[in-house]
Residue frames as qw, qx, qy, qz and C-alpha x, y, z in Angstrom:
[[0.244, -0.501, 0.370, -0.743, -27.10, 4.42, -44.26],
 [0.877, -0.280, 0.027, -0.390, -29.23, 1.44, -43.10],
 [0.870, 0.158, -0.409, 0.226, -26.08, -0.85, -43.35],
 [0.259, 0.463, -0.484, 0.696, -24.28, 1.31, -40.76],
 [0.586, -0.522, 0.059, -0.617, -26.97, 1.08, -38.07],
 [0.957, -0.219, -0.191, 0.006, -26.17, -2.48, -36.92],
 [0.670, 0.257, -0.302, 0.628, -22.47, -1.53, -36.76],
 [0.075, -0.572, 0.204, -0.791, -23.23, 1.61, -34.76],
 [0.766, -0.495, -0.002, -0.410, -25.41, -0.32, -32.28],
 [0.931, -0.051, -0.248, 0.264, -22.61, -2.94, -31.91],
 [0.421, 0.403, -0.294, 0.758, -20.00, -0.22, -31.33],
 [0.376, -0.590, 0.114, -0.705, -22.28, 1.46, -28.79],
 [0.905, -0.362, -0.089, -0.205, -22.88, -1.82, -26.94],
 [0.810, 0.161, -0.284, 0.487, -19.13, -2.55, -27.03],
 [0.170, 0.517, -0.277, 0.792, -18.34, 0.89, -25.55],
 [0.638, -0.549, 0.049, -0.538, -20.90, 0.35, -22.78],
 [0.965, -0.177, -0.172, 0.091, -19.38, -3.03, -21.99],
 [0.652, 0.313, -0.277, 0.633, -15.94, -1.63, -22.00],
 [0.149, -0.608, 0.187, -0.757, -16.97, 1.28, -19.72],
 [0.810, -0.477, 0.007, -0.340, -18.53, -1.09, -17.20],
 [0.919, 0.008, -0.215, 0.331, -15.45, -3.31, -17.28],
 [0.363, 0.491, -0.271, 0.744, -13.19, -0.32, -16.79],
 [0.423, -0.610, 0.154, -0.652, -15.27, 0.82, -13.74],
 [0.936, -0.334, -0.069, -0.083, -15.19, -2.68, -12.21],
 [0.791, 0.194, -0.242, 0.528, -11.37, -2.78, -12.67],
 [0.063, 0.595, -0.254, 0.760, -10.99, 0.70, -11.08],
 [0.702, -0.564, 0.044, -0.432, -13.06, -0.53, -8.17],
 [0.962, -0.130, -0.143, 0.193, -10.81, -3.55, -7.73],
 [0.554, 0.391, -0.253, 0.690, -7.68, -1.40, -7.93],
 [0.237, -0.653, 0.178, -0.697, -9.06, 0.96, -5.31],
 [0.868, -0.445, -0.007, -0.219, -9.85, -1.90, -2.98],
 [0.892, 0.067, -0.179, 0.410, -6.41, -3.39, -3.48],
 [0.273, 0.583, -0.213, 0.735, -4.85, 0.03, -2.82],
 [0.542, -0.626, 0.131, -0.545, -6.82, 0.46, 0.43],
 [0.960, -0.272, -0.058, 0.008, -5.81, -3.00, 1.53],
 [0.742, 0.262, -0.209, 0.581, -2.13, -2.36, 0.77],
 [0.030, -0.663, 0.204, -0.720, -2.29, 0.95, 2.63],
 [0.761, -0.538, 0.064, -0.358, -3.76, -0.83, 5.64],
 [0.951, -0.041, -0.121, 0.281, -1.04, -3.54, 5.50],
 [0.482, 0.499, -0.218, 0.687, 1.62, -0.80, 5.31],
 [0.341, -0.684, 0.145, -0.628, 0.14, 1.02, 8.25],
 [0.915, -0.384, -0.021, -0.124, 0.12, -2.24, 10.26],
 [0.854, 0.189, -0.170, 0.454, 3.67, -2.98, 9.35],
 [0.212, 0.605, -0.227, 0.733, 4.86, 0.50, 10.27],
 [0.596, -0.631, 0.105, -0.485, 3.09, 0.22, 13.64],
 [0.973, -0.187, -0.053, 0.120, 4.70, -3.14, 14.28],
 [0.659, 0.406, -0.187, 0.605, 8.12, -1.79, 13.33],
 [0.108, -0.692, 0.211, -0.682, 7.76, 1.17, 15.67],
 [0.811, -0.520, 0.071, -0.259, 6.78, -1.19, 18.52],
 [0.940, 0.016, -0.085, 0.330, 9.84, -3.34, 17.85],
 [0.432, 0.546, -0.190, 0.692, 12.10, -0.35, 17.67],
 [0.393, -0.704, 0.148, -0.572, 10.73, 1.03, 20.91],
 [0.931, -0.360, 0.043, -0.043, 11.16, -2.34, 22.65],
 [0.811, 0.259, -0.161, 0.500, 14.82, -2.54, 21.31],
 [0.208, 0.627, -0.230, 0.715, 15.59, 0.78, 22.90],
 [0.704, -0.642, -0.048, -0.301, 14.26, -0.28, 26.32],
 [0.098, 0.552, -0.760, 0.330, 16.87, -0.91, 28.95],
 [0.821, -0.185, -0.509, -0.178, 16.66, -4.41, 30.31],
 [0.594, -0.722, 0.279, -0.219, 17.19, -5.38, 33.94],
 [0.355, 0.526, -0.766, 0.101, 20.41, -7.03, 34.72],
 [0.850, -0.266, -0.432, -0.140, 20.13, -10.50, 36.33],
 [0.708, -0.049, -0.438, 0.552, 23.11, -9.74, 38.68],
 [0.231, -0.199, -0.299, 0.905, 22.56, -6.20, 39.83],
 [0.197, 0.740, 0.507, -0.397, 20.10, -3.30, 39.79],
 [0.048, -0.414, 0.413, 0.810, 21.77, -1.83, 36.68],
 [0.699, 0.563, 0.317, -0.307, 19.74, -1.56, 33.47],
 [0.496, -0.195, 0.645, 0.547, 21.30, -2.89, 30.31],
 [0.554, 0.670, -0.014, -0.495, 20.96, -1.74, 26.75],
 [0.797, 0.096, 0.533, 0.266, 21.58, -3.92, 23.77],
 [0.047, 0.715, -0.333, -0.613, 23.87, -2.34, 21.22],
 [0.846, 0.409, 0.339, -0.040, 22.92, -3.78, 17.81],
 [0.464, 0.852, -0.244, 0.009, 25.46, -1.80, 15.89],
 [0.209, -0.679, 0.700, -0.074, 28.45, -2.99, 17.95],
 [0.730, -0.056, 0.672, -0.108, 27.35, -6.59, 17.74],
 [0.749, 0.632, 0.180, -0.083, 26.82, -6.35, 14.01],
 [0.299, 0.857, -0.419, 0.018, 30.34, -5.10, 13.51],
 [0.381, -0.509, 0.764, -0.112, 31.90, -7.93, 15.61],
 [0.790, 0.129, 0.583, -0.141, 30.04, -10.86, 14.01],
 [0.132, 0.503, -0.647, -0.557, 31.50, -12.29, 10.87],
 [0.889, 0.185, 0.012, -0.418, 29.48, -14.58, 8.58],
 [0.511, -0.346, 0.766, 0.178, 31.01, -18.12, 8.33],
 [0.370, 0.361, -0.608, -0.603, 31.40, -19.71, 4.93]]
């Protein structure tokens, strides 16, 4: 029985160490997740601003008409060069 006590203490100390390490890693993962969510939110806001700006009608330099830029039509006309 006395021979098992040092092994038991070592196992207990190892489990405490592993538990602390696991908690530290969970904390890091939570921080990374929060940072990634914030980056995603920022990117989505920027994308919505770009899309809203793309849908704005632009003033014509020659008349009082407002122009819109049709991205789809232009994408269909352009052909990549080799």
